C-alpha positions in Angstrom: 100.8 -32.1 -10.2 98.5 -30.1 -13.2 95.7 -28.4 -11.8 92.3 -27.7 -12.5 91.1 -23.7 -12.3 87.7 -23.0 -13.2 86.7 -19.2 -13.4 83.2 -18.2 -14.2 83.9 -14.4 -14.8 86.3 -14.0 -18.1 90.4 -12.7 -17.0 90.8 -9.1 -18.7 92.8 -10.3 -21.8 96.1 -9.1 -23.4 96.7 -10.4 -26.7 100.0 -11.5 -27.3 102.4 -12.4 -30.3 101.5 -15.6 -32.9 103.4 -18.5 -30.9 102.2 -21.2 -32.5 103.7 -21.1 -35.6 104.5 -24.0 -37.6 102.2 -26.1 -35.1 99.1 -27.9 -37.0 95.5 -27.9 -35.2 92.4 -30.6 -36.2 88.6 -30.0 -35.5 85.7 -32.1 -34.9 82.2 -30.6 -34.9 79.8 -31.6 -33.8 76.2 -30.2 -34.1 73.7 -28.1 -35.7 75.4 -24.9 -38.2 75.9 -22.9 -35.0 77.9 -25.4 -34.5 80.1 -25.5 -37.9 80.3 -21.6 -37.6 81.7 -21.4 -34.4 84.0 -24.2 -35.7 85.1 -21.9 -38.5 86.1 -19.2 -36.0 87.8 -21.0 -34.0 90.3 -22.6 -37.0 90.5 -18.3 -38.0 91.8 -17.8 -34.1 94.4 -21.4 -34.7 95.6 -19.9 -37.5 96.1 -16.0 -37.0 98.4 -17.4 -34.3 100.7 -19.3 -36.9 99.1 -22.4 -37.6 98.1 -24.6 -40.0 95.7 -27.9 -40.9 97.0 -30.8 -39.6 95.7 -34.1 -41.5 95.2 -36.5 -39.0 95.1 -36.7 -35.5 98.9 -38.0 -36.0 100.5 -35.0 -36.7 98.1 -32.9 -34.9 99.5 -30.6 -31.6 96.5 -29.2 -31.1 93.1 -30.8 -30.7 89.7 -29.3 -30.9 86.6 -31.1 -29.6 83.0 -29.0 -30.4 80.5 -30.7 -29.0 77.4 -30.9 -29.3 73.9 -32.0 -26.4 70.6 -32.0 -28.3 70.2 -35.3 -28.6 72.2 -38.1 -26.5 73.7 -40.1 -29.2 76.3 -36.6 -29.5 77.0 -37.2 -26.0 78.3 -40.2 -26.6 79.9 -39.3 -29.5 81.6 -37.0 -27.4 82.9 -39.2 -25.1 83.8 -42.0 -27.4 85.8 -39.3 -29.5 87.6 -38.2 -26.0 87.9 -41.6 -25.3 90.1 -42.3 -28.0 91.9 -38.9 -28.1 93.2 -40.5 -24.6 95.4 -43.3 -26.6 96.2 -40.5 -29.0 97.8 -38.5 -26.0 99.4 -41.1 -24.0 101.2 -42.0 -27.6 101.8 -38.1 -28.0 101.5 -35.8 -23.9 102.3 -32.6 -25.3 98.9 -32.8 -27.5 97.0 -29.9 -26.5 93.4 -31.2 -25.9 90.6 -29.1 -26.3 87.0 -28.7 -26.0 84.7 -26.7 -26.4 80.4 -26.3 -27.6 77.1 -26.8 -26.3 77.7 -30.1 -23.6 80.8 -27.8 -22.6 78.3 -25.2 -21.2 75.7 -27.2 -20.1 78.7 -30.0 -18.5 81.3 -28.5 -17.7 82.2 -30.8 -14.0 81.1 -33.8 -15.7 83.2 -33.4 -19.3 86.3 -32.4 -16.7 85.1 -35.5 -14.8 85.1 -38.2 -17.1 88.0 -36.8 -19.3 90.7 -35.2 -17.1 93.0 -35.3 -19.7 91.0 -32.4 -21.4 93.8 -30.2 -21.1 91.1 -27.3 -21.8 86.8 -26.9 -21.2 85.7 -23.8 -22.5 82.1 -22.6 -23.2 80.1 -21.6 -26.3 79.8 -17.7 -25.0 83.8 -17.0 -24.2 84.8 -18.9 -28.0 87.5 -15.7 -28.1 88.9 -16.9 -25.3 90.4 -20.2 -26.3 94.1 -18.9 -27.2 94.7 -17.4 -24.0 93.0 -20.7 -22.2 95.3 -23.1 -24.5 98.3 -20.9 -23.3 97.5 -21.5 -18.9 97.3 -25.1 -19.7 100.9 -25.2 -21.3 101.9 -23.0 -18.2 99.6 -24.2 -15.6 97.7 -27.3 -16.4 94.3 -28.0 -17.1 91.5 -24.6 -16.8 87.9 -25.2 -17.7 86.6 -21.5 -18.2 82.7 -21.8 -18.4 80.9 -18.7 -18.7 76.6 -17.2 -19.2 76.9 -14.7 -21.0 77.7 -13.7 -24.4 81.5 -12.6 -24.9 81.9 -11.8 -28.1 79.4 -12.4 -31.3 80.9 -15.1 -33.1 81.4 -13.2 -36.3 83.4 -11.2 -34.7 86.4 -12.9 -35.0 88.8 -13.8 -37.8 87.6 -17.6 -40.0 88.5 -20.2 -42.0 85.9 -21.4 -44.3 86.2 -24.8 -45.7 84.7 -23.9 -48.6 85.3 -20.6 -50.0 82.7 -19.7 -52.3 80.2 -20.1 -49.9 79.7 -18.6 -45.8 77.7 -19.0 -42.8 77.2 -15.0 -41.1 75.6 -14.9 -37.4 73.2 -12.4 -37.0 71.6 -13.5 -33.5 72.5 -16.2 -30.9 70.7 -17.8 -27.8 66.9 -18.2 -28.8 63.5 -16.9 -26.1 61.6 -20.4 -26.5 60.6 -22.8 -24.1 60.5 -25.6 -26.0 60.0 -29.0 -23.4 62.9 -31.0 -25.5 65.4 -28.0 -25.8 68.7 -27.3 -24.2 69.6 -24.5 -26.6 68.9 -22.0 -24.3 70.9 -22.9 -21.3 73.5 -23.3 -23.4 73.4 -20.6 -25.6 71.3 -17.8 -23.6 69.0 -15.7 -24.6 68.4 -14.2 -27.9 70.8 -11.2 -28.8 70.1 -9.7 -32.1 74.0 -8.3 -34.1 72.8 -4.8 -35.3 71.7 -4.5 -39.3 75.7 -2.3 -40.6 77.3 -4.5 -38.7 76.1 -7.9 -40.6 75.7 -5.8 -44.0 79.9 -4.7 -43.7 80.4 -8.1 -42.9 78.7 -9.5 -45.8 80.4 -7.0 -48.2 83.7 -8.1 -47.1 82.9 -11.7 -47.8 82.2 -11.1 -50.9 84.9 -8.9 -51.4 86.7 -12.2 -50.6 84.8 -13.8 -53.2 81.9 -15.3 -51.2 79.0 -15.8 -53.6 76.5 -17.8 -51.6 75.4 -16.2 -47.8 73.8 -18.6 -45.2 71.9 -16.7 -42.0 72.5 -18.2 -38.7 69.7 -18.1 -36.3 67.9 -20.1 -33.4 64.9 -18.4 -34.3 65.5 -15.6 -37.8 62.0 -14.6 -37.4 62.3 -12.7 -34.5 65.6 -11.3 -35.6 66.0 -7.3 -34.1 63.0 -7.4 -32.3 65.6 -6.5 -29.3 66.6 -3.4 -30.8 65.7 -0.9 -30.9 65.6 0.3 -34.5 64.0 4.1 -35.7 63.0 4.3 -32.2 60.2 0.9 -32.7 61.3 -2.9 -31.7 59.9 -5.4 -34.1 60.7 -8.1 -35.4 62.4 -6.9 -38.8 63.8 -10.7 -40.7 62.2 -9.7 -44.0 63.9 -6.3 -44.0 67.1 -7.8 -43.2 67.2 -10.7 -46.4 65.9 -7.7 -48.6 68.9 -5.9 -47.4 71.6 -8.8 -47.7 70.4 -10.1 -51.3 70.7 -7.0 -52.8 74.4 -6.6 -51.6 76.4 -6.1 -54.9 77.9 -9.9 -55.7 76.3 -12.1 -53.5 74.3 -14.7 -56.2 72.6 -17.0 -52.6 71.2 -15.9 -49.7 69.4 -18.9 -47.8 68.9 -18.4 -43.6 67.9 -21.2 -40.9 65.9 -21.6 -38.8 62.9 -19.9 -38.6 60.1 -21.3 -36.0 56.5 -21.7 -37.3 54.4 -19.7 -34.6 56.4 -16.5 -35.9 56.8 -16.2 -39.3 54.8 -13.7 -41.4 53.7 -12.6 -44.5 56.5 -10.2 -44.4 59.5 -12.9 -44.5 57.8 -15.0 -47.0 57.3 -11.6 -49.8 60.8 -10.9 -49.1 61.8 -14.2 -50.3 59.2 -13.8 -53.2 61.1 -10.6 -54.2 64.5 -10.6 -53.9 65.8 -12.4 -56.6 69.2 -13.7 -54.8 67.0 -15.5 -51.7 66.9 -19.1 -52.8 63.5 -21.1 -52.7 64.2 -22.5 -49.9 62.7 -22.6 -46.5 63.7 -25.3 -42.8 60.6 -25.2 -40.9 60.3 -27.6 -37.9 57.5 -29.2 -37.3 58.4 -31.7 -34.9 54.2 -33.0 -34.2 51.2 -32.7 -35.8 48.8 -33.2 -32.5 47.5 -30.5 -31.0 47.8 -31.9 -28.0 51.8 -32.6 -28.4 52.6 -29.2 -29.4 51.1 -27.7 -26.4 53.7 -30.1 -24.4 56.5 -29.3 -26.4 55.8 -25.2 -25.7 55.8 -25.2 -29.9 52.6 -22.3 -30.1 50.8 -23.3 -33.0 48.9 -25.7 -33.6 48.5 -28.1 -36.7 46.5 -26.2 -38.5 48.0 -23.1 -38.4 51.5 -25.0 -39.1 49.5 -25.6 -42.3 48.2 -22.8 -43.0 51.8 -21.0 -42.9 53.2 -23.3 -45.3 50.6 -23.0 -47.8 51.2 -19.5 -47.5 54.4 -19.7 -48.2 54.1 -21.7 -51.0 51.5 -19.3 -52.3 53.4 -17.1 -52.8 57.1 -18.2 -53.7 56.8 -20.2 -56.9 58.6 -23.4 -56.5 59.2 -23.6 -53.0 61.0 -26.6 -51.3 60.3 -26.8 -47.8 61.9 -29.3 -45.2 61.0 -29.8 -41.6 62.4 -31.8 -38.4 60.1 -34.0 -36.8 60.5 -36.0 -33.4 59.2 -39.3 -32.7 58.1 -40.4 -29.4 57.8 -37.8 -27.4 56.7 -38.3 -23.8 52.9 -38.9 -23.6 52.6 -40.0 -27.7 49.6 -41.9 -28.4 49.2 -43.9 -31.7 46.5 -41.2 -32.0 48.5 -38.5 -31.7 51.7 -40.1 -34.5 49.0 -40.6 -36.9 48.3 -36.8 -36.5 52.1 -36.6 -37.6 51.7 -39.1 -40.5 48.3 -37.4 -41.3 51.0 -33.7 -41.9 54.1 -35.4 -43.4 51.1 -37.0 -46.1 49.6 -33.7 -46.8 52.8 -30.9 -46.2 54.9 -33.5 -49.1 58.5 -32.4 -47.1 60.8 -32.1 -49.8 62.8 -33.6 -47.1 62.7 -34.3 -43.4 64.9 -34.3 -40.5 63.3 -37.5 -38.3 64.8 -38.1 -34.9 63.6 -40.3 -32.1 63.1 -38.8 -28.8 66.5 -38.0 -26.8 65.0 -37.0 -23.0 68.1 -34.1 -22.9 69.0 -33.9 -18.9 67.5 -29.9 -18.1 65.1 -30.0 -19.8 61.4 -29.6 -19.0 60.6 -33.3 -21.3 63.2 -35.4 -19.1 61.5 -35.1 -16.8 58.4 -36.7 -17.8 59.9 -40.0 -17.3 56.0 -41.2 -16.5 54.7 -40.9 -19.7 58.1 -41.9 -21.9 56.7 -44.1 -24.5 58.3 -47.4 -25.4 61.0 -47.9 -27.2 60.0 -50.4 -29.1 56.6 -48.4 -30.0 59.0 -45.9 -30.9 60.8 -47.5 -33.2 57.7 -49.2 -35.2 56.7 -45.5 -35.8 59.6 -43.9 -36.5 60.4 -46.8 -39.2 56.9 -46.2 -41.0 57.7 -42.2 -40.8 61.1 -42.5 -42.6 59.0 -44.5 -45.6 56.6 -42.3 -45.8 59.0 -39.7 -46.5 61.1 -41.5 -48.7 58.5 -42.0 -51.0 56.8 -38.3 -51.0 60.8 -37.4 -51.7 61.2 -39.6 -54.2 58.2 -38.7 -56.1 58.3 -35.5 -55.9 63.0 -35.1 -57.4 61.4 -38.1 -59.6 58.6 -35.0 -61.2 61.9 -33.0 -61.7 63.9 -35.4 -64.0 63.5 -34.1 -67.6 64.2 -30.2 -66.3 66.7 -28.4 -66.3 68.1 -26.7 -62.9 70.3 -24.1 -62.1 73.1 -25.5 -59.4 75.8 -24.3 -58.2 79.1 -26.2 -57.3 80.2 -28.1 -53.6 83.6 -29.0 -55.6 84.6 -32.4 -55.4 82.3 -35.6 -54.7 82.6 -38.2 -52.7 81.6 -40.6 -55.7 84.5 -41.1 -57.7 84.5 -39.1 -61.4 81.5 -36.8 -59.8 81.2 -32.9 -58.7 78.7 -32.3 -55.9 76.3 -29.3 -56.6 73.6 -28.0 -55.3 69.9 -26.4 -56.5 69.1 -22.8 -55.7 65.9 -25.0 -53.1 69.0 -27.1 -51.5 69.2 -30.7 -52.9 71.6 -31.8 -54.2 72.9 -32.9 -57.7 75.7 -34.7 -58.3 77.5 -34.1 -61.8 80.4 -35.9 -63.9 83.7 -34.5 -64.1 85.6 -31.8 -62.3 83.8 -28.3 -61.7 85.6 -26.1 -59.8 83.2 -25.2 -56.2 81.6 -21.6 -56.8 81.1 -22.5 -60.6 77.4 -22.3 -61.8 75.7 -23.7 -64.5 73.1 -24.7 -65.6 72.7 -28.9 -65.9 69.1 -31.7 -67.1 68.4 -34.2 -64.4 68.2 -37.5 -65.5 67.6 -39.1 -62.6 66.4 -38.8 -58.9 66.8 -40.7 -55.3 65.1 -39.7 -52.3 68.0 -37.9 -51.1 69.9 -36.4 -54.3 69.3 -36.0 -57.7 72.1 -37.1 -60.8 72.3 -34.5 -63.7 74.5 -34.4 -66.8 75.4 -30.5 -67.5 73.7 -28.3 -70.0 
């Protein structure tokens, strides 16, 4: 009979030689860039163990599902995938199923109970243990190991990148904010910054490996370094870090995500403006345009403060593109509150917005506000209006680019036949005809525009 071992503290690891030479792995990733980066690290560990990437479930020996729990549909998708994988495992009993990520960190027992056919469940803090846990599962049966403190920075692990010209670099994990709708602090832990020297050494190694575009990752990059003593002082030093990374020889583009409007300061905007390699792109999550809802969300800023900081950034950074996140139907949101959000959208004129219907996440304060939940029909009607308004604004902004020439970096073959996908410094997708190798930099003339992409012709 198989056993499930639950370890709250990791065992001491002694690495053994690669044992899975010739076997194949498949990784399915849900959620944010943090999860994407974690999956690259898991792939790096798998390949260090002698494995190679599988084409699909049918030829995989190991399947790793990297889960998200930010919204309810992410949970539903995860359990749907695990249900499909049970059928695959019934056909191939030797298939090793591994579940990691935020849902595993938060709901370790639930995952085990709803999907007992899973061999390994591990959390966000002990990815470095995945090979040892797989060894245990093969020798002794299913195992769950979820720890509450970070064991190793993701960037300290080997990596297999999907795009050889572009890389994520973790500068910080965890979050100290208390946003009432967010589960991230519970699954990622307290804010922890990497030393600047470690970050720069990683960037230099990536450039030596052919990377030209760096994206710095953190839950709240604006407070990066506040937990470090730099020259005897503790203060946010993200602007300094941008300048340092941007000056590494061979780096052509620097991006970052995500800043927090409450902590965004002029020194970061000036670093963006004065560092040539830092792109003119700012993802600036609004969440709501109502001061009352923002207070209930514990966001720490008002709509006027938010708009002032957008205006400051645009003044200092010519050609800046601003994107945002917006939640519709937060508990207690009235029609007046929603109209306040629509007013901010019209005033700020975001290039793009990631718009979400409120999803109560167990373990958050907002999930307990059940007596204030907004009726579904009202949320859906508001969401439709918001999407329509934002798509109109995005179209207007993109159409203004038709006829202009812009610098783009190729990401390789597009899903559109005979086309390549490229991206501007401001983060806009531009489809171009022909085969353009990933990492190629070129100038294109914009010939047409849609809400979510542009079409260009090479110059």
